[in-house]
C-alpha positions in Angstrom: 35.0 -24.1 24.4 34.4 -21.5 27.1 30.1 -21.0 27.3 30.8 -18.1 29.4 30.4 -14.8 27.5 32.1 -12.2 27.2 31.3 -8.2 28.0 30.1 -6.1 25.2 32.1 -3.1 26.5 35.6 -5.7 25.7 35.0 -5.4 21.7 34.6 -1.7 22.0 37.8 0.3 20.5 39.9 3.1 22.6 38.7 5.3 20.1 35.7 5.7 20.5 35.9 6.2 24.2 38.3 8.6 24.4 37.0 11.5 22.7 34.4 11.1 25.3 37.2 11.4 27.9 38.2 14.2 26.2 35.2 16.4 26.2 34.2 15.4 30.3 38.2 16.5 30.8 37.6 19.8 28.6 34.5 20.6 30.5 36.1 20.7 33.5 39.0 22.8 32.3 41.7 19.7 32.2 43.6 18.8 29.0 43.7 16.6 26.9 47.6 15.8 26.9 46.6 15.4 31.1 44.1 12.8 30.3 47.2 11.5 28.1 49.6 11.2 30.9 46.5 9.6 32.7 46.2 7.1 30.1 50.2 6.4 30.0 50.8 6.0 34.1 47.5 3.2 33.8 49.2 1.4 31.0 52.8 2.3 30.3 52.2 3.4 26.7 53.2 7.3 25.6 51.9 9.8 24.0 52.6 8.3 20.2 52.4 4.4 21.1 48.9 5.4 22.6 48.4 7.7 19.8 49.0 4.2 17.3 46.6 2.1 19.1 43.6 5.6 18.7 44.4 5.1 15.4 44.0 1.3 14.9 40.8 1.6 16.7 42.3 -1.6 18.7 39.5 -2.7 21.4 40.0 -2.3 24.8 40.5 -6.1 25.4 43.5 -5.9 23.0 44.8 -2.5 24.3 44.9 -3.8 27.7 46.3 -7.3 27.0 49.0 -5.2 24.9 50.0 -2.4 27.5 54.0 -2.3 27.9 53.9 -2.1 31.4 50.5 -2.2 33.6 51.7 0.2 37.1 51.2 -1.4 39.8 49.8 1.2 42.0 47.0 1.3 40.0 46.3 -1.2 43.0 45.7 2.0 45.0 42.5 3.1 43.2 39.6 2.5 44.5 36.3 4.4 44.6 33.0 3.8 42.9 32.9 3.8 39.1 28.9 3.3 37.2 27.4 2.2 40.9 30.4 -0.5 41.6 33.4 -0.2 43.7 36.7 -0.5 41.6 38.4 -2.5 44.3 35.7 -4.8 44.8 35.5 -6.2 40.7 36.7 -9.1 40.5 36.9 -10.0 36.6 41.0 -8.3 35.7 39.8 -6.9 32.7 36.6 -5.2 33.6 38.9 -3.8 36.8 41.6 -2.5 34.4 38.7 -0.7 31.8 36.8 0.6 35.2 40.3 1.8 36.6 40.6 4.0 33.8 37.4 5.3 33.7 38.4 6.2 37.5 41.1 7.8 37.0 39.3 9.5 34.2 36.6 10.7 36.6 39.7 12.3 39.5 40.6 13.8 36.8 37.8 15.8 35.3 37.0 16.5 38.9 39.6 18.7 39.4 41.7 16.5 41.4 45.4 17.2 41.7 47.7 15.2 39.2 50.1 13.9 42.0 47.3 12.3 43.8 45.7 10.7 40.8 49.0 9.4 39.7 48.8 7.6 43.6 52.2 9.8 43.4 52.5 10.1 47.7 54.0 7.6 49.3 52.8 6.9 52.9 55.0 6.0 55.9 54.9 2.5 57.3 54.0 4.4 61.0 52.2 7.3 60.2 50.6 6.7 57.4 50.6 10.7 56.9 52.1 11.0 53.4 55.7 11.2 53.0 57.5 14.3 51.5 59.4 13.3 47.9 63.0 13.0 48.1 
């Protein structure tokens, strides 16, 4: 039996935090569809499957465990959320949750979608952005 207790955030439903995300991004003139795009990019969901998770009130632990395809580029997400550097979070599920929080923060701060979704490729020699082909 595992004596280590799970963090209570794991049992919170995505549906309970989602409206807060929507409010946060809409206050900064971003849209709910942009929010969906960010969450879908992270988890591999599409708008329909994301909506199903919201309707089913899927908790965050199950939402991430059952995600269709976690984006491998999510490891490029860095920075501070709730006073903690996301790249330093050791517990995998907490790191996934904080990745999502960080993406929502970036969206709300007006960052370009291309940067939020980490679509710029860096050249190995110059570390400068490489134009898309």
